[in-house]
N, C-alpha and C positions, 0 to 999 in steps of 0.2 A: 823577886818571888812573891810583890804585892802584884806583878804583873800575870804572874801565872795561877795564883789562889783566883784572881778577877775573871779572869779565862776560864777556871773550872764553874766557877759557881754561874757565867753565863751561861756556858754549855748545859747544865743544868738546869738552868731557868727556860730556855728553849728546848728541851725534851719534854719537862714537866707540862710546858705548853701545847706543842705539840699531839703528846699526850692526853692531853686533856680536850684536845680538839677531836682527837677519833673516837675517845669516850664518850662524846654527844653525839657520835653520828654512828652509837650503835643503836638495835632495836629495842622495844621495851622487855623486858623478860617475859616470856611467857607462861599465862595464868599456870597455874597444875590440873594436870588430865582429870576428867569428871570421869572417875570409875563407874561401870554398871551398877544399880542399886536395885536390892531386892523390895519387890513389892510385896507388901501382904494382904491389898485388898482384897482379892480376886484368889485367894488358893496360893498352894503350891506352884512353883514353875513359874511364876510373874518376875521381870524387872522392869524396871524403867529404862526407857529408851533415854540414852541422856540428850540433858539438852530438852527434857520435855516432861509432861505431867502424863503421859500415856503409856500404861503398861503394857508387856508383850510375853507369851508365849509361845515357843515353840515346841511341836511333837510330830509324831508321825509312828512308822513300822516299818521294821522292811519282813521281806513277807517270802517264802519258797516253799514248793508244794507240787504234787503231781496226782492229776486223776485218775483211776484206775475204771473202764469201763464208763465214762461219760460221755456227754455232749459237750462236754466242754470244761474248761475251768468256772464254777464247779456247778454241775449240772445234771440231772438224768439223761437217760436216752431213750427220749420220745417221739422222736423224729429225723429226717437226712438219714445221712449215711450211720451218724451211729446207731438207729436201732434198726439198722437195714441188715444185721444180722449175716452178712457175706462177706469179702473177699475188699470190701472197704472201709468197712469199720473198724472204728481206730479203737483198739485198748487200753491208751493213753494219750496224756497231751500233760506237756509241766510251764509251770508259770514263774514269773519272777514279779517282785512288783516293789516299789519304795513310795509310801505313803510321804506328802510332808502336809501339815497346817501350818497356821500363822492364827491366833486371838489376838487382838488388841483391842482396848478398855480404857476408856478415861473419864473420870469421873467430872457432869455437867452440874449446874440449877435446875434441867430437866432429868436428870437422872444418866444412867451409863448409858456411854455410844459407843456399841462393840462393832467390830467389823472380824469377819471370821473367813477364811480361805483353805481351803481344803484340795489338792492335787495328788492324782497320782501317775507315778512311772511303770508302765507293764510292757514287760517281754512274754511273748508265749509261743510254743512251739508253733510250727505250723501241721497243721495234718491235714488229708483229703476231707476231699467236701463233696463230689459229684464225680461222675464219671460220663466220656464225651463214647459216642457211637465205635471208635475204634481202640479196639482193647489194647488199655497202657495208659490212655491219654487223658490221663486225671488231673482234675483243677485242686489247687492247693493253695490253701488262703489262711492266716490269720484268723480266728473268729474272737472279737472279744464276749460278756458274758451273758450278753445280748442275743447271742450269734448272727451278730452281721457284721460283715467284712472292714477291715480298718485299714486306710489303707498304711504306706511306710512301714510294715511289720519288718516281721523274719523270714516273708517270703520274696519270692526272685533273685535268690543268691542275698538278700542283703541281711548277714550274719547281723549285724551289729543293729539290726534297725526294735524300734518298737513303738509305743502308745503313748499320749498322754492323753487323761482325763482329769478335766474340774468336775469332782464330788459338789462342791459346796463353794458358794460365795456370796454372802448376804450380810448388812447393813442392819443393826438391832437399833432403835432409837424412840425413846420416850414408850416404848410400850409395843411399837409396830416393830416388824421383821420387812424388811426387802430386798430379794435376790432371789438363790436359789438355796434351796436347806431341804430337808427333811418334811414332807407334808405333813400339815396339822391334823391328820385325818388318821396317820398310821399311831401304833401301841408305839411308845417307849422305845421295844425292842427292835422295832421294825421286822424284817423276817426273819428275824433269828431270835427265838425263845429261850434254844438252848445248843444250836445248833453251828454248823459252819453251811452246810449246802444252802446254795442259793435259790432254789424251784420250788419254798414250802409254798402251798397252795392254803387259802383258808382266811387270807388276810389281804390288807392293803401291804406296802410295804417301797417307801421310795429310799431303797439305797444310795442312790445316785444323785439325790436331790431333784428337785423339781420348783421350777422358777413360781415367785408365788409373790403377793403382796397383803401382810397378815397383820393384824393387831389382837396379842393377848393382855386380857385383865387379868391382875392377879388380886383376891379376895383374900389373902394372907389365912392362916393354916394349912398349906397347901392346896389351898386350891384356888385354880386357873381355870380361865374360859380363850377362847380363842374363836375368832373370825377371820374365815380366807378365802379370797380370790386365787386360784391358782389353773396355772397353764393348761390343759388337756392333753395337746396332742404330744409329749413328749412320752412322759408315763401312766396316761389313765383312757387310752383307746386298743381295746384288742381288734373286733374287725366288724365291719356294718359289709355285710353280703349280700350283691347283687344280683337273685339266683340264674337274668338271664345267661347269666357268664359260666355258671357249675358245667363241670366236664366230669365226667370217670376219673380221669387222672389227678385232677384236682382231689373231690372227694376222698379218694384212698390218700391224699397228703394231706388229709384235716381243716378243708375249704370248703364250704357249701356257695362256692361262687365266687365273682369278682369281689376286690375291694373296693367302693365308692364312697369314701370320704369326700366332702367337699372341705371348703375353706373355712376358717377359725370365725367363728361367732359369738363365740362366749366362754370366758374361763370356768372350770366346774368351780364351785358353791360349796363351803367348806364350815362348819361348826363343831366346837370340842368342848367341852368340859370334863375338868380332868380332878381326883382327889391323891393327894400322892404324901403318904403320913410315914409314919416310921413303919407302920405294919403290914404297907405296901400298896397297892395304890389302887382306884379304879377308873375307869375313861369311857366315855361316850362320845359317838363319832357320828355326822352325819353329815353326806354330801349329793349333792344335785346336779346333772353331766346331760350336757345338751347334746342332743344324737342329731347331727345336719350332715344330711346327704349330697352329692354332685345330681347327677340325672340317670335317667332311665338310659337311656343310650348314649352313644358318643360325644352329642349336642347338647343344648340347653334347648331344641325345639323339641325335644322327647320330653320334656318335662320332667318333675321329680317329686317325690313326696318329702309332707312337711314333716318340720322338726318335730323330735317329740323326746323330751326331758326324760332322762332315767335316776335313778339315786339310790344310794347303799349307806347300811346302819351299821356301826358295829359296834362291841362292847367286848373291854379289855379287860383285865385281873391282875394284879400279880400279890401274891402271898409270900410276905418272908417271915423268919425268925420261926418257920415251923419248927418239931422238936426231933426234928431227924438228924438236924447237926448245925451248926454256926455256919454262917452265911448261905442257906442251902434256900431255893426256891423256885416257886411256880410262876409260871407266866401262861396264862390260855387267852385267847379269843377268839370270837366269834362272828358275821358277818353274815348279813342280808344283801343282795342286790336286784336292783330290775334295770337291764338297760344300761349299767356302770360296771361293766363283768370286771374292771379291773382292778377295783377294790376288793376284789376277791382272788383273782388270779393275779396278782402283785407282779410290776415290771419284769422281773426277770426269771417268773413262771412260765411255761411253755402254754399258748393258744392253739397249739396245733400238734395232734399226735398221729403218730403212723407207725405202728410197732410190729416187728414180723419174726415169728415164730415156727414151730413147728406143728403139724397135722398129721394126722391116722386118715384122713379123706378125700385131702387134694393137694396139690404141687406144696403149698404153705398155708399157712396163715398169718392172718394180717389182724388186727384192733389199731382201729382208728377213730376222729374224732375229732370237734373244733370247735372253741369258745368266740363268741360274736358278744355284741352290745346288741344288734339289731337286725334283724333279714328283711328282704322285701323283694316284692316281685314286678314284673310287668305292669304298669298303670298301680300298682299297691301302695298301702301305708307301709310304715315301719312295724313289726313285730317284736316287742322288746323282749330281751332273751334274760330269764331269771337266772338267778345263781345260791347259791349259798354255802355254808361251809366253815369249819373250824381246825386251830390248832393251839399248839401246848407243849410246854417241855416242863419236866421235873428237875432240876439238878443238885446230886447233889456231890458234899464234898469230903473226899475219904481223908485229907488230911492237909494240910496248907500247903502240898505239892501236887495233889492229885484230887482230879473229878470228874464225874460222869456224869453224862446227862441222855434222859432217854424222851425223844420229843415225837411228835406226830402229829399229820393232818389231813384233813377230808376234804373234798370241794364236790357239789352236785351240779350239773347246767341241767337248765330244763328248757327246751324250744314247745312255745303256744302250738294250738292245733295246727293255726293256717299258715305259721314256720314247715310244719312237719309236710303238710300238703305240697308247699311249694318246693321246700328241699326233694321228699320219699318221690314226688311225682314227676320229676326231670326225666329228662331222657339219662343221664348221670347211673342211673339204678336199675336201667332196662335189664339188665344183664343179672340183676339181683334173685337169686333165687331162695325166699326169707323173709326173714322180718326186718322192714328198715323203720328205724327208732335214732335221730340223733341226737337224744341224753345221752347223760354219760354219766359216770363217776369217777373220782381218781381219790387213793388213799395213796399214801407214807408215814415210814412208818424209823427210824433210824437210832442211832445211841453213838454216842460220844466221848471220847475220853481223850482228858488232856493232863499234861505233866510239864509241870512247871519252876524247872530243880534251881533256877536262881530269878531273882526277882523281873519281871518284862519280858522272859524268855519260855516260850511256850513250844511244846511238841504236840500237836494232837492226832487221831486219826479218828473219822467221822464216815459209817456206813449207811445207805440210804439203801432201802426200798420199797420200790414201787408197785401199787397196782391199778391196771385200767381197767374199769369195769365200765365197755360198753353195752350198749343194750338192743345193739343187732345182732342178726344169727341167719343160721344159713352159707351159703354161697354165694362169691360173684365171681365176674371174668372180668379181668384187667387187660387192658392193654399193655405193650410194654413201658415201665417206668423209669426209664433213661439217669434219670436223676440218680436214680439211686442203686441202677444198673439190674432190676428185677423182669424176669420175663413177661408176656404177656403168658397169663394161665388164669386156671382156676384157683381160690384161694377162702379159705374156707376163714368163716368171719368170727373171730373167739377174743377173750380177752387176755391180757397179754402182761408178764410180769419182767421188769427189770430191778439192777442192783447197781450199787456204783460204793467208791471205797475214796476220802480225801486225804491223803498223807501230807500235812503242814509243819511247817516252820517258822515260829514269828516272832522278830525281838521288839518291842514295844521302845519308843525314846521318846 
């Protein structure tokens, strides 16, 4: 019995020893998971990135829309096949888009360090953009909001294609903004005082952002001032026309010569002062814009005009808490430019107009016009183009679920006497019988109604009417315009009208 007892105790001791050795080999127990915590420093929607003192907010929207009688999503029928009023004209186009933005902020001894990124993934229906000389030889291409053909889209049988766009990508630190952001010249509502329509004239608007280096001073009580150097090539050049390259077909497409930009020399310089308080806001902006061209001819031996600086000034006003209803608001702005026309005809607005309509005295009528920063001719100097305009909107809230905005815009373009002589004295107008004057006005008026049945889900219908007031009169004999399948014929020079409708569903998150 004693022997059995001794064996059992010895076995138990051995098992305990082996078990102790195995326990010593086990890893140390892991720390508890650090769950995401709410960050209250910068408003709703921010969370701490686990393991750091940086707060992050994710946001964006998904949008589906169809544009009727428009030159794309979402623009007017001002040029190309959209304004040709023939078998090439597209009656509709559709688009789906997902936007993603990432906002990070970290408190430091120098103030908040912020980074912001906003990208969009877009799919747009293909549509006809031109015609070849053989019947049916149409060209298909997906166009972006600026009318520029983009690769890897839904054309050429690539039904699952699309595009990626980067709107904003910037760093803010100690009052400085570095990267791609909204221009400091712009009003806070950019291109949209009350509308969804992209091509509203009458002011600057960098919806897609512009590369810049900016310092902003905050004086308290809602008063700020900013000084900025921003890239001019992406969003702040219209045309510098060399009239040596002017043609009749070009003129009828809204181009008064060949585009003749030189390389970059200086960014645009911007200064802005804003007062933003409970009653609304007031902002004054100024910009300087260097016009730098290439050569009179094909090579440097032909010489070139000297640079000329243009400028722009804009005033913007917002009035809130008006007696018509809670949340109702009025946004208005006015602008004047000389040699810096993009500050009036913003980056998504058309800078060439070629619109066809009916006529009782000729084959058809045409209204054409073009926007430039400057014009020059052989051995001449730059003639800066002057523009001015305004835009605004009144938004009324019928209920927490419905609102309507009435909006409008108007812009005028004036060429100098020397520029008019170069344009109208060219062979391009040899077949014109009547008055030659490249000045023009464009007016736009629209109404949009939005329904938000649940939070962050909005359905809207936006109707826009546009009127091109050209200063030409009489008739002009045109060569064949192959790009829009128009025949060689006599056309009456006449003001033109167009309208468009955008239907949109958008979920913000």
